[in-house]
C-alpha positions as CSV (number, residue, x, y, z in Angstrom):
1,M,2.3,-10.0,-10.1
2,Q,4.7,-9.3,-7.4
3,I,8.1,-11.4,-6.9
4,C,9.8,-13.1,-3.9
5,P,12.9,-11.5,-2.9
6,F,14.4,-14.4,-2.2
7,C,13.9,-17.0,-5.0
8,K,12.6,-14.6,-7.7
9,T,9.7,-16.4,-8.1
10,E,6.2,-14.6,-9.2
11,L,2.9,-14.4,-7.0
12,P,-0.1,-12.6,-7.0
13,D,-0.5,-9.6,-5.8
14,D,-2.8,-10.6,-2.8
15,S,-0.4,-13.5,-2.0
16,I,0.6,-14.0,1.8
17,K,3.6,-16.7,1.8
18,C,5.7,-17.9,-1.3
19,S,5.5,-21.3,-2.6
20,G,8.7,-21.3,-4.2
21,C,10.4,-20.7,-0.4
22,G,8.0,-20.5,1.9
23,A,8.8,-16.7,2.8
24,R,6.2,-14.4,4.0
25,H,5.0,-11.3,3.5
26,G,3.7,-9.0,6.8
27,Y,5.4,-7.3,9.7
28,L,8.0,-8.9,12.1
29,I,6.8,-9.4,15.7
30,R,8.4,-11.3,18.2
31,K,10.2,-13.9,15.6
32,T,6.3,-14.5,13.8
33,V,5.1,-12.3,10.9
34,Q,2.0,-11.1,11.2
35,Q,-0.4,-9.4,9.3
36,K,-1.5,-5.7,9.4
37,P,-5.4,-6.3,10.6
38,W,-3.7,-8.3,13.3
39,L,-2.0,-5.6,14.5
40,M,-5.0,-2.8,14.2
41,V,-6.7,-5.3,16.8
42,R,-3.6,-5.3,19.5
43,L,-3.1,-1.5,19.0
44,F,-6.9,-1.0,20.1
45,V,-6.9,-3.2,22.6
46,W,-3.7,-1.9,24.6
47,I,-5.6,2.0,23.6
48,G,-8.7,0.6,25.2
49,I,-7.3,-0.8,28.2
50,A,-5.9,2.5,29.0
51,V,-8.4,4.9,28.3
52,V,-10.6,2.3,30.6
53,C,-7.7,2.6,33.5
54,L,-7.7,6.4,33.3
55,L,-11.2,6.8,33.1
56,G,-11.2,4.5,36.1
57,G,-8.3,6.5,38.2
58,Y,-10.3,9.6,37.6
59,A,-13.4,8.4,38.7
60,V,-12.0,6.5,41.8
61,T,-12.0,9.4,44.7
62,A,-9.4,8.1,47.1
63,A,-5.7,9.2,45.8
64,L,-3.8,5.9,46.7
65,A,-6.2,4.0,44.5
66,K,-5.7,6.0,41.1
67,I,-1.8,5.4,41.1
68,P,-2.4,1.6,40.4
69,L,-5.0,2.8,37.7
70,I,-2.7,5.6,36.4
71,A,0.5,3.4,36.3
72,M,-1.8,0.4,34.2
73,A,-2.4,3.3,31.7
74,I,0.8,3.8,31.2
75,F,2.3,0.5,30.8
76,A,-0.9,0.2,28.2
77,V,0.2,3.0,25.9
78,W,3.8,1.8,26.3
79,K,2.8,-1.6,24.7
80,A,1.0,-0.1,22.1
81,I,3.5,1.9,20.7
82,P,5.3,-0.4,19.0
83,Y,2.2,-1.6,17.2
84,G,1.6,2.1,16.0
85,V,5.2,2.1,14.6
86,L,4.9,-0.8,12.5
87,L,1.6,-0.3,11.2
88,R,3.4,2.9,9.2
89,K,5.4,1.0,7.8
90,K,4.9,-1.0,5.0
91,A,5.0,-4.5,5.1
92,R,8.2,-6.9,4.3
93,W,9.1,-10.2,2.9
94,W,10.3,-12.8,5.5
95,R,11.9,-15.6,5.8
96,R,13.7,-17.7,8.8
97,T,17.4,-18.4,7.7
């Protein structure tokens, strides 16, 4: 059993929403609480985009055509970093105020 930190209601271990106050358990991203599997999907999608862009950049022979593909790969890695950082942290309880 776990206890909601806001209203002190006892909850089952696998619950993601408090029945007492409506708090949610997970990771806060852009003012919404999301679960770990969804974060993993986003992380791997951005890493996949980066890999495809880098492979495309090396496959293209023209030097000027490589620049946008490498820039997109850098952008994709930049977008993936926050998800990787979040997944290292423990999920918390969140409630709107």
